[in-house]
C-alpha positions as CSV (number, residue, x, y, z in Angstrom):
1,M,69.6,59.5,-65.8
2,K,66.1,60.7,-64.7
3,V,64.7,59.5,-68.0
4,F,66.4,56.1,-67.6
5,F,64.8,55.5,-64.2
6,S,61.4,56.5,-65.5
7,V,61.8,54.1,-68.3
8,C,63.0,51.4,-65.9
9,L,60.2,52.1,-63.5
10,S,57.7,52.0,-66.3
11,G,59.1,48.8,-67.5
12,V,58.9,47.2,-64.0
13,T,55.3,48.3,-63.6
14,S,54.5,46.9,-67.0
15,L,56.2,43.6,-66.2
16,C,54.3,43.4,-62.9
17,L,51.0,44.1,-64.6
18,F,51.8,41.6,-67.3
19,L,52.6,38.9,-64.7
20,L,49.5,39.7,-62.6
21,V,47.2,39.4,-65.7
22,R,48.9,36.2,-66.7
23,N,48.5,34.7,-63.2
24,I,44.8,35.7,-63.1
25,T,44.3,34.2,-66.5
26,F,46.1,31.0,-65.5
27,I,44.1,30.7,-62.2
28,K,40.8,31.3,-64.0
29,K,41.7,28.8,-66.7
30,N,42.7,26.2,-64.1
31,E,40.1,27.0,-61.5
32,K,37.9,24.1,-62.4
33,E,40.9,21.7,-62.3
34,L,42.0,23.1,-58.9
35,L,38.4,22.7,-57.5
36,L,38.3,19.1,-58.7
37,K,41.7,18.4,-57.1
38,A,40.5,19.9,-53.8
39,D,37.3,17.9,-54.0
40,S,39.3,14.7,-54.5
41,I,41.5,15.5,-51.5
42,I,38.4,16.1,-49.3
43,N,36.8,12.8,-50.5
44,E,40.0,11.0,-49.8
45,N,40.1,12.4,-46.2
46,I,36.5,11.3,-45.7
47,V,37.3,7.8,-46.8
48,N,40.4,7.7,-44.6
49,K,38.4,9.0,-41.7
50,N,35.8,6.2,-42.3
51,D,38.6,3.7,-42.3
52,D,39.9,5.1,-39.0
53,I,36.3,4.7,-37.5
54,N,36.1,1.1,-38.8
55,Q,39.5,0.3,-37.3
56,Q,38.4,1.9,-34.0
57,V,35.2,-0.3,-34.0
58,E,37.3,-3.4,-34.7
59,S,39.7,-2.6,-31.9
60,E,36.8,-1.9,-29.5
61,N,35.3,-5.3,-30.4
62,E,38.7,-6.8,-29.7
63,V,38.9,-5.1,-26.3
64,F,35.3,-6.2,-25.6
65,S,35.9,-9.9,-26.5
66,I,34.5,-12.3,-24.0
67,D,38.0,-13.6,-23.2
68,N,39.2,-10.2,-22.4
69,L,36.2,-9.5,-20.2
70,K,36.8,-12.7,-18.2
71,E,40.4,-11.8,-17.6
72,D,39.1,-8.6,-16.0
73,N,37.7,-10.4,-13.0
74,N,34.6,-11.4,-15.0
75,I,33.3,-7.9,-14.9
76,V,31.1,-6.9,-17.9
77,G,30.2,-3.4,-16.7
78,K,27.6,-1.9,-14.5
79,I,24.0,-1.1,-14.4
80,I,22.6,2.2,-13.0
81,I,18.9,2.8,-12.3
82,D,18.7,6.1,-10.6
83,K,15.0,5.9,-9.8
84,I,15.5,2.9,-7.5
85,G,19.0,3.6,-6.4
86,V,20.7,0.8,-8.3
87,N,24.4,1.2,-9.1
88,A,25.7,-2.4,-9.4
89,P,28.5,-4.4,-11.1
90,I,27.6,-6.8,-13.8
91,M,29.4,-10.2,-14.0
92,D,29.2,-12.9,-16.7
93,G,27.0,-15.8,-15.8
94,V,23.8,-16.2,-13.8
95,N,24.9,-19.0,-11.4
96,Q,24.4,-18.7,-7.7
97,E,28.0,-17.7,-7.0
98,T,27.8,-14.8,-9.4
99,L,24.3,-13.6,-8.2
100,K,25.6,-13.5,-4.6
101,I,27.8,-10.5,-5.4
102,A,26.6,-9.0,-8.7
103,V,24.0,-8.6,-11.3
104,G,24.4,-11.6,-13.6
105,H,24.7,-11.4,-17.4
106,F,23.2,-14.2,-19.5
107,E,26.2,-15.3,-21.6
108,S,24.0,-16.2,-24.6
109,S,22.7,-12.6,-24.8
110,G,24.4,-9.5,-26.2
111,Y,27.2,-7.6,-24.5
112,W,26.9,-4.3,-26.4
113,F,24.6,-4.8,-29.3
114,G,21.1,-6.4,-29.5
115,N,19.3,-7.8,-26.4
116,I,21.4,-7.6,-23.2
117,C,19.9,-9.8,-20.6
118,L,20.6,-9.4,-16.9
119,A,19.4,-11.1,-13.7
120,S,19.6,-10.4,-9.9
121,H,17.9,-11.5,-6.7
122,N,15.2,-9.2,-5.2
123,R,15.6,-10.3,-1.6
124,G,17.8,-12.3,0.8
125,S,21.1,-12.0,2.5
126,Y,23.1,-11.8,-0.7
127,A,23.1,-9.1,-3.4
128,H,19.6,-8.2,-4.3
129,Y,19.9,-5.3,-6.8
130,F,16.6,-6.0,-8.4
131,E,14.6,-5.7,-5.2
132,K,12.7,-2.7,-6.5
133,I,12.4,-3.2,-10.2
134,N,8.7,-4.0,-9.7
135,T,8.3,-0.2,-9.0
136,L,9.7,0.8,-12.4
137,E,7.3,2.3,-14.9
138,V,7.2,2.7,-18.6
139,G,9.5,5.6,-19.6
140,D,11.9,5.1,-16.7
141,E,15.6,5.0,-17.6
142,I,18.2,2.2,-17.3
143,K,21.9,2.9,-17.9
144,Y,24.3,0.2,-19.0
145,Q,28.0,1.0,-18.8
146,T,30.8,-0.9,-20.3
147,K,34.3,-0.3,-21.7
148,L,32.7,0.7,-24.9
149,G,30.7,3.5,-23.3
150,T,27.2,4.0,-21.9
151,R,23.8,3.1,-23.4
152,I,20.6,4.5,-22.0
153,Y,17.4,2.4,-22.3
154,E,13.8,3.4,-21.7
155,V,11.5,0.9,-20.1
156,Y,8.7,-0.1,-22.5
157,Q,7.3,-3.3,-20.9
158,I,6.9,-4.8,-17.5
159,K,5.4,-8.3,-17.3
160,Q,5.3,-11.6,-15.4
161,I,6.6,-14.6,-17.3
162,S,6.8,-18.3,-16.5
163,E,10.2,-19.5,-15.2
164,E,10.4,-21.6,-18.3
165,D,9.8,-18.7,-20.7
166,L,13.2,-18.1,-22.4
167,S,11.7,-16.1,-25.3
168,V,12.6,-12.9,-23.5
169,L,16.3,-13.8,-24.0
170,D,15.9,-13.9,-27.8
171,K,18.2,-11.8,-29.9
172,T,16.8,-8.5,-31.2
173,N,17.9,-6.3,-34.1
174,E,17.4,-3.1,-32.0
175,N,19.5,-2.5,-28.9
176,S,17.5,-3.5,-25.9
177,I,17.9,-4.6,-22.3
178,T,16.0,-7.3,-20.3
179,L,16.0,-7.4,-16.5
180,I,14.8,-10.6,-14.8
181,T,14.1,-11.4,-11.2
182,C,12.0,-13.8,-9.1
183,I,8.5,-13.0,-7.9
184,K,8.3,-13.2,-4.1
185,S,4.9,-14.9,-3.9
186,D,5.2,-17.3,-6.8
187,R,8.4,-19.4,-7.4
188,S,7.1,-20.5,-10.8
189,K,7.0,-16.9,-12.2
190,R,9.6,-14.2,-13.0
191,L,9.3,-10.5,-13.3
192,C,10.6,-9.2,-16.6
193,V,11.4,-5.5,-17.3
194,K,12.3,-4.7,-20.9
195,G,13.9,-1.4,-22.2
196,I,14.8,-0.1,-25.6
197,E,17.8,2.2,-26.4
198,K,16.9,5.9,-26.3
199,V,17.9,7.7,-29.5
């Protein structure tokens, strides 16, 4: 009986060793194939992730459509300039009714990408959010917040322009912001502050 168990135990051990060696051989043999499969799965996940990101951008563009903005009481977002204490709503349009209560957004300019152009009064009994933009300096920050998030711009140019100069509203490839207001002493001129997105 003792001999029988020894033989059985020896047989089980041999079988286990045989199976272990066979599995190691199989894994080594198929290691390359397994790695290729794993690589393929990772790549597929990356592609799917990119598809998700693209779908997210498409849905953000849909949320950010001009029609949807106008349904939201015409509010585009808000502008924050900490240095001069500005924290103001932005509404679509630069007509007098809009500028009485908010910073106006030039509808021909960008909403999220490119050149975002804004205007406000700098004095008077109505909203005059751009009262102190003449004190801004190159390097100062301007924050622009919308449903899509927040962009931070750095002032790179401050200049006077003619009231007929619409070139400052031109589209740009880079993300930029343009602030325009009147000049107190000269009705024919405008003060223009331009910023570029900080990266």
